[in-house]
N, C-alpha and C positions, 0 to 999 in steps of 0.2 A: 617529642624530644625537647621541649623548651623549659620554663624558668622561674618565694621571696624570703630573705634574711635581712633585717636592718642591722648593720654592724660596722665596726671598724675591723682592721686586720687581726685584732687580738680577741675580739668578742663578737659572737654572732647572736643577734636577738631576733625573736620571732614575734614582734609586735605586742599589743596590749590585749587582755582578755576582752572579747566582744562577741556579740551575736552578728552573724553575717546576714545582711539584708538582700533579698532577691525576690521581688514580688511578694513580700512578706518575710517573716523571720525564718531562716533556715535553722534546722536543728543541729547546728554546729557552732563551736566556739573556737576562737583563735587563742592559743596558749602563749603565755609570757615566759619564754625560756631564753637562757643565755648559753651559747655553745662556745666552749673554750677550745680552740684547736690545740692538738697535742702532736708529739712526734708520731709518725706513722709506724705501725708494726711492719716488719719486713715483708710479710705476705701481702699486706695492703699496698705497700709501695710497689711491689712487683706487679700486682694487678693493675694499678693505675698506669704504670709505665707501659704495660702491654696494651692497654686500651688506647692510650695516647698515640702509640705507634700505628695502631690499626686505623684510627681516625685520620691520621696524616696520610697513610697509604690510600685510604678511600677517597679523600678529597684531592689527592694528587692525580688521580685518574683523569685523563683528558675529557672523558664523557661520563662523569659520575652521574647516576640517575637521581642523586639526592641533593637537595638544596644546601648550600653552604650555610652553616650556622655556627655559633660559638658553643662548643660542648660545655657541659656543667663542670664546675671545679670539683673534681671527685674527692679531693682531700677535705673540702668543706662539707661535702655531702656525708663523708664518713664521720666527721666530727659531730654532725647533727644526729646521725643515726646512732652513733655510739652513745651520745648523751641520752637520748630518749630510751635507749635500751638499758643502760646502766642505772638510770634513775627510775626505772619501772613506770615510765609514762605509757609505754606500750604494755597491754595486759597479757598478750600471748606472743607466740613466735612464728606466725605465718605472715609472709611478706609478699606484696604484689606491686610490680612496677608497671605503670601505664605508659606505653610507648617506650619500650626498653632500649631501642637502638642497638648498641653493641653489648648491652646487658651489664654495664659497669656497676650500677647501683644494685642490681639483682645479685651480682657476685659479692659485693660488699656486704649485703644482708646475709648471704650464706656464711661469710667469714665471721659474722657476729652471732651465728647460731640459729638463723631463721630457716624455716622451710620456705625457699625462695622461688618465686615465679616471675617471669618477665613476659609481658604481652607486647608483641611487635607485629604490625600488620604487613610490613614490607618483607617479602620472602627472603631477599638477599641479606638484609640486616639480621633477620632471625637466624639464617644459616651461619653467617659470620660470627654472631654472638655465641651460638652453640659450639662452633669450632674453637673460639677463644676459651670458653669455659672448659672444654675437654682438655685443651693443652695446659691449662693452669690447674687442672684437677678440681674444678669447682662443682659442687653438687647442687645444680640449679636446674630448673625446668623452663625452657624458653618456648612459648607457644606462639605460633604464627596466626594471630587472631586480633580482632578489634577489642579495645577496652570497654566499648559500649555493649552491654549484654543483649541477648535476644529479648525482644519485646520493647526495645528502645531504639532511638535513632537521634542523630544531631542534624541541624540545618543552620545555614547562615542567616542569622537574624540581625536586627539593628544593633550595632555595637559589638558583635561577636557571634560565636556559636551558641545555639540553644539546644537543650535536651528535650525530646518529646517522647511520649509513649506511642507505640505503634499499634497497640491493641486496646480497643475500646473497653474491654472487660476489666482493665485495671481500674482500681479505685484507691484513694489514699489509704495507706496502711496495708493494702493487699499484697504488695510486692514481696514481703517476707514470707507469706504463705506460698509463694510461687517457687521458693528455694532457687533463687537466681544462681547461675553458675556460668563459668567460661568453659567453652568446649575444650576438652583435653586436660583440664585442671582436676587434680585429685580431690579438692575440697570445694565446698560451696563458697560463694562470695561472702556469706555471713560469717565464715570462719576466718576471714582475713583480718589480721590485727593492725597491720601497718601498710598503708598505700604510699607510693612515691610517684611523683610526676614532675616532669620538666616541660610545661605547656608552652605552646606558642602564645604570644601576647593576647590574641583575640580568643583564646580558649581558656583563659584563667578562670573566668566565672563559670564556664561549662564544667571545669574540673571540680569546683566546689559543689555545683549542683549535682553532678554525678555521684560524688562522695556522699552527699546528703541523701541521695536516692537509694543507693545500694548498700551502704555500710550499716552496721548495727551499732547500738549504743556502746561507747567505749573505744571504738576503732579510731585510729589516728591516720590523718593525711598529712604527709610532708610534701610541700610544693616548693620547688626550686624556681625562683623567678629571675635571679641574677646572682653574680658572685658576691653581692652585698645583701641579698635578701632571700632567706628561706623561711617560709611560714609553716607553722605546725597547727593543725586543726584537730579537734576532738569531736566525735559525734556524741551529742548529749542526750538524744532520745531517738527512738525509732520513728520512721516516717509515719505520719498519721496519728501519733500520740498527741493528745491534747495537753496544753500547758496549764489549763485550769478546768474546772468542772462546769463552766458555763457554756 
């Protein structure tokens, strides 16, 4: 559920084009985009209001099992998603939210015409998000599962979470032959065009690494880091592809 856009309140910017360094150069680039917030369509405003009410109710419980955190600014998320959709930054219309919480971003994607999936490992949050989607008539699929696919795991490393392969048979470039998928999802991970995540601070690099590992060339990752920072990344080549012939 956590959190980058460089921006003021009238323009949201996603950094400068660059290669992400992580023990070498990852096969992703950060895009230079300006997101101009606009008036919300009525159905979007209705969704955001419903989501805000449910978060308030959840946190108001005396013994809520979930840590208190600042939910994402859904209006800014919609502005960013609308921008990359209208300007064809995203190549297709399959969306996946990692750690979907109440599924607000997943529902926003559905309103923008995406085949929308949310992955939420907490059963109660998954159930609540399905209930909200049904009440609002949203055509989304919420799966109670981890965003880390079979064959991988994460562990607490120095400076944050790290992604590791759990199967020794994996070799660089072999994962696409494996046809990675999330249990219960109708499509393979390779078919996902737009990923969205609001990571905890110590998971930000993990999300970039996960995207670099499972996404195919041309896929987009939108990462919400704070109300002033949403970063958008593009996968520029499949894992294991060489940059040169040497």
